[in-house]
N, C-alpha and C positions, 0 to 999 in steps of 0.2 A: 782983278782979283777973283771975280766969279769964273772967268775962263781958266784961271790957274787951278781953281778948286775942281772944276770939271775934268781938267787934264789929270789931276792927281787921282780922281776917282776912277778914271778910265784904265789906269795901269793895272790894278788888281782885277778889274773886270775883263780886260783883254787876256790877262794871264789865265784866268779861270776858264775862259772860252777855249784857249789853246790847250788847256789841260784835259778838256773833255775826251778827246780820242784815247789818251792814256788811261783815263779813268774807266772808260768802256772796255779797254783791253784787259784791265786787271780785275774787273768785277767777276766774282765767283772763282777767281784763281787763288792758289795757295802760295803764300810767301812765308819763308822761314827767316826769322830775324835773330841774329846772334848778338848778344849784348855782353861785353866783358864786365867783370866786377868793378873795374875802375869807373865805368860809365854810370853805375848805380849810385856812386857817391859824388858824381859831378853835378854842378849847379844847373846844367841843361837837361838833367834827366827828367824833370817834371814836364818840360816842353816836349821831350821825346815821347813820353806817355801820351800826351795830348795828340801828337801826330799819329801815333799808332791807333788811338781810339778813332781818329778821323778816318783812317784807312778802313777800319772795321765798319764804320757807318756808311762807307761807300761800297760795301759789299765785298771787300777783300778779305780772304780767309787767312788769319794770322796764326802762326806758330812761333812763339817766342822762346828762345833758349838763352839762359843766363849763365854767366860764369861767377866765380867766387874767389879767384886766386888771391887778390890783395887782402880780402877779409880773412881768408884762411891763414895766409902768411902772418898777418898781424896777430891773430889769435894764437898761433903756434909760438911766435916770439914772446908774447906775454906769458906763456906757460914754460918758456925756455926749453922748448922741444926742438930737436934737430930737424932741419928741412933739407931734403935731398931731391934732386931732379935727375932724370935720365932723358935727354933730348927735350921734348916739349911736355913730357909727362912727369907728374909728381910721384915719388916713391911713397906709397901709403902703407904705414904699419898700423897696428891696432889703435895706438894712442892718437895718431894723426887722423884716422878714420872717424873717431869720436868727435874730434874738433871740427872736421869737415861737415859731419852731420848737423852739428849745432849751427854752424855758420850758414850752411845752405838752407836749412830750415827757416832761420830768421829772415834771410833774403827773400825766400819764396813768399812768406807772409807779407813782407814789406811791399813786394811788387804787386801782390794781389790787392793790398790796401790802396796802393797808388792808382790802380785801374778802377777802383770802386768809388773814388771821389766824385761828387756831383754838385758842387757848390753852384748856386745860381749865377754868380759872376765869373765863372771859370769856363774854359773851353769844353769841360766835361759835363756841363749843365744838361740835364735831361738825357744823359747817356745811359743806356740800359745794357752796356757791355758786360757780359759775364765771363769770368775767368775760370777755366777748368784745368786742374792739375791732378796728378796722382801717379800711381806706379805703372806708367805706360811703357817703361823701358826694362827689358830683360837683358842683363849683362853677363859677361863671363870675364874671368881674369885674363889680363894680357900675359901674365906669366913671367918668364925670364927672358930678358933682352940683353944681348952682349954680355952675358954673365951676371946681369943685375936683376935680382928678383924685385919686381915692382909691387909685390904684396897685394893689397886690396885696391889697386888701380886696375880698372877694367875697360872693356870696350863693348859697344852695342852688339848684342846677339840677335835680339828681336824687338820689334816695336808693335804696340797694339794699334795697328793701322785702322781697323774698322771703328774702334772706339774713338780715336782721334778724329777721323773723318765725320763720324756722326756728330760730334761736338761742334766741328766747324760748320757743318750743314745747318745746325741749329743757331748759328750766329755767334757762338762763343769763341773766345780767344783761348788757345791751348798754351799753357805754360809748362815748359820742360826744364827741370832742374838737373844739374850734372851728377846725378846719382842713379844707379840702376840696381835692381834686385836680381838674384840668381835663382835657378830652379832649386837650389839647396837652401834657399832662405837667407843667403848672405847679401850684404850691401856692398857695392863697389863704387869707387870714386871715378868719374868719367871726365875726360877733357871736353869742355863745352863746345869747342870748335869741331871736334870730331863728331860729337853728338849732333850738332847743327847740320853738318854735311850728310850724316846718316839720315836725319829727318827729311832733308831736302830730297835725297834720293828715294827713300822709301815712300814718301807721300806724293812723289811726282810734282814737286813744287815748281812753279813758273820761275821763281827767282830765289836766291839766297842773298840776304843782306847782312853784311858783317860790319859792325861798328868797331872803330879803332881810332887811333890818333897817331900821327897826323892824318888829314883827310885823304890825300891822294898818294898813291904809291910812287916812290921815287926810283927811277931806273936810269942808270948812267948819269946821275946828278940832276935829272929833270923829272918833274911830276908828270905822270901820264894819265890820260883820260880813259883810255881803253886798251885792252890787250887781248889778242886771240889766245886760245889755250896754248898754242905752240909758243907764242911770244912770252906768255906767262911762265911756261916751263923753262925757257931760256933765261928769263929774269931771275927765277928762283935760284939759279946756280950762283948768282952773285948778290942776291938780296935775302937777308935773313929775316923772314917775316912769317909768323904763324898764320896770319890772316891770308897771305898769298898762298901758303901751303894748303889751307882749307879750301880756298877758291879753286885751286887746281884739282883737289880731291873731289869736290862737288861736281865740277864740269866734266871730269873724266867719268863720273858715275852717271852722267846724263842730265844734270841741271843745266838749262840753256844759258842762264846769266847769273853771275855773282857780282854784287856791288860792294865795294869797300868804301865806307863813309865815316865821317868824323862824328863822334858822339858829342863833341864840344860845340859844333856849329848848329845854331838854331835853324830849324827848318830843313836840314840837309836831306832828310828822308823824303819829304814831300817834293822838294825841288829835284831830287835825283829821279824819282819815279814819274813825275808829272810835267817835266819840262824837257826841252830839247838839249839844253846845255849840260844839265847835271852838275854835281858838285864833287863826286869822288872818282874812283877808278872802277871801270867795269871789265870783268874778265868774261869772255864769251866762248862757248864751245864751238869748235870748228864744225862746219856743216857742209853737206854736199851743195848747199845753196849759199852763194856768196854775192856780195855787192862789191864791184870794183870799177876802176877807171878803164875805159875801153882802149884797146890797142889796134894797130893797123890791121892785124889779122882778124879782127872782129867785124870788119866792114861787111863781109858777105852775110854774116848772121844778122847784123843790124838792118841791112837791106831787106832781108826776109821778113823782119818784123814790121817795117814801115811801109813796104810796097802795097799791101792790101788797104792800108789806111789812106795812102796817096790816091789809089784808084777810086776810093769812095769820096775823095775830096776832103777828108778830115785833116790830112796833113799836106803841107806844101811839098811838091815833088823835089827830090834831091837826086842829083846824078851821083854815080859812084865816085867820080873825080871830086865833086864838092864834099862828099862825105869823107873821103880820104884826107882832104885838106883840113877838115874840121873835127877829125876824130878825137883830138885832145879835149874837146869840150864834152864828150859823151861819157856817161856812166851807165853801166848795165848790171842786171841781175843775171847770174849764171847758175843754172841747175845742172849738176852732173856734167859740166863742161860745155853746156849749150846755152847761148843767150836767150832768155825768155822775156826780158823787159829792158827798155832803154829810155834815156832822156838826156837832153843836152842843156848845158848852162853857158849862156853867152853873156859875157860882161858888156855893159853899156857905159861908154865914156862921155865926158862933157867936151867942150871945145878945147880945153887945156890938156886933154888926154887923161884926166883923172877918172877912175871908175866910180860911177855914182849909183849904179844899180846893175841888175842882171836880168836876162830873160830866160825862162825855162821853156824849152821847145822840144818838139819831136818826141813826145811821150807816147810810148807804144808798149803794149803787153800782148804776148801771144794768147790767142783765145783759150787754149787749154790751161792757162795759168792765171786766168782772171778770177776775181772773187776771193782770193786768198790773202788780201792785204798787201800784195807786192807793190802796187802803185803807191800806196802810202809809205811803204818802207823805202822805196826808191826816192820819193820826194823828200822824205826826212833826211836821207843821206845827202842829197843835193843841197838842202838847206844848211846842213852842217858844213859842207864845202864852202858855201857862200859866206857863212859866219866866220870861218877861218880866214877867208880872203878879205874880211872887213866890209863886205857888201851890205849896205843898210836895208835894201828892199828888193823884192823880186816881182817881176811882171810875167804874165802869161797871156797869150792871145789864142783864143779858142773859138771854134764855131759850134761845137757839140758837147763839150765836156765842162761847161760853165758850172753846173751844180756840184760836180765832183770836186772841183777846185775850191768852191765856196765851203764845202764840207771840210776841206783841209786847211781852212783859216784864211783864204783869200777873200777879197771884197771887190765888187765890180766898181770900176772907175771909168771916166771918160777918156776918149782918145787923146784929148788935150792934156791929160795928166801924165802921159808917157814922156820920158825924157826926150829932149829935142832930137837927139841923134836917132832914136828909134821911131819917133813920131813921123819923121820925114820919110821913113821907109814903109809906113803903114799902107796896106793894100786895101783901098776903098772897095774894090770889087768883091773881096772875100767878106768884108763887113764883120770881121772878127770881134768878139767881145773882149774887152781888156779887163784883166783882174790884177790886183796888187796885194802883196803881203809884206808888211813891215817886219823885219827881223829884230 
């Protein structure tokens, strides 16, 4: 019974340890989070508030953009006012604008109140999170599209960047409502997703997080975990999704990552940002730096990376013929068409031929590209490969990089802990340290 209790306690402890690198990466970075009006009325909204407060306590700078479409639609129906849309934008006349102002104003104060709670028995206990909101957005009318006058529906013209950044630097959360003022003193209704994409671009956000339902984007009938910008644009031709449209808009404007998450799934935000698996769909901007599986034409480039380490005795020497035969096991990071880092994943089988583990080997990074987090990025990619293959644990044998692997979540074990097939090949002369990571 006691051992079961210890095992149960270790699970969250191990998760928290593995989350540390992600926490460090996001500290002092800006995240823009877009929340639809539907989420504000969902039973999980209070938990979402708690998770955002947790992010803020970890040093993440948060800009929250909220929608109000269901609340506005309900209020218009109650007043028996006509509702018209053109594309993803509402057509806003004078009467509609007054309803929108009332609905958005109420939601803004409700959200501020939710962030201000601090009951002793709640996750917000002793939270000192401050929420800052105001007329940060200058808007202009969209005007006439396809012959349709959108009235007081507008788009972002300018954002008070310095004011917002100052608030973020002081540890406040910035709340943006989907309304903007004009230089003539008028008020315009904004699409909250367009506002979120504009905020991410203008503030140079590390990520844009869009809450939606269902959690993962479905492409060709299957839920997808990640899409490059090119793949996302291809999917948009067959998938009618405002959130995907916003993700593409943000990535095209320079935001590196956009995450589509479920507002109904408890803990989705924390799990997406602080774990390897994630819970939603990530759209990432294409870059001159890519991680990909190696091809036979990469043999020369990989040899150039590993030869200096072989000469120093850090890596076991591989002939070109051996490398060509094992090229399918290699993954590399390519910058502007040139391999700058590589690593291999070798499955380990038991006597019955079943894969029981895998070994990470031949990790090499070009000296000019060290110190930029590429080793961790490459390792993360290989761990995801292993997870997809159902490999439960990874081993690495190293003579000089033990501490780096420990920082990446590995732990030192004895040679006798190696699977039998790999243990029999252990080179006693090299006396390599053995490290293991359970996936």
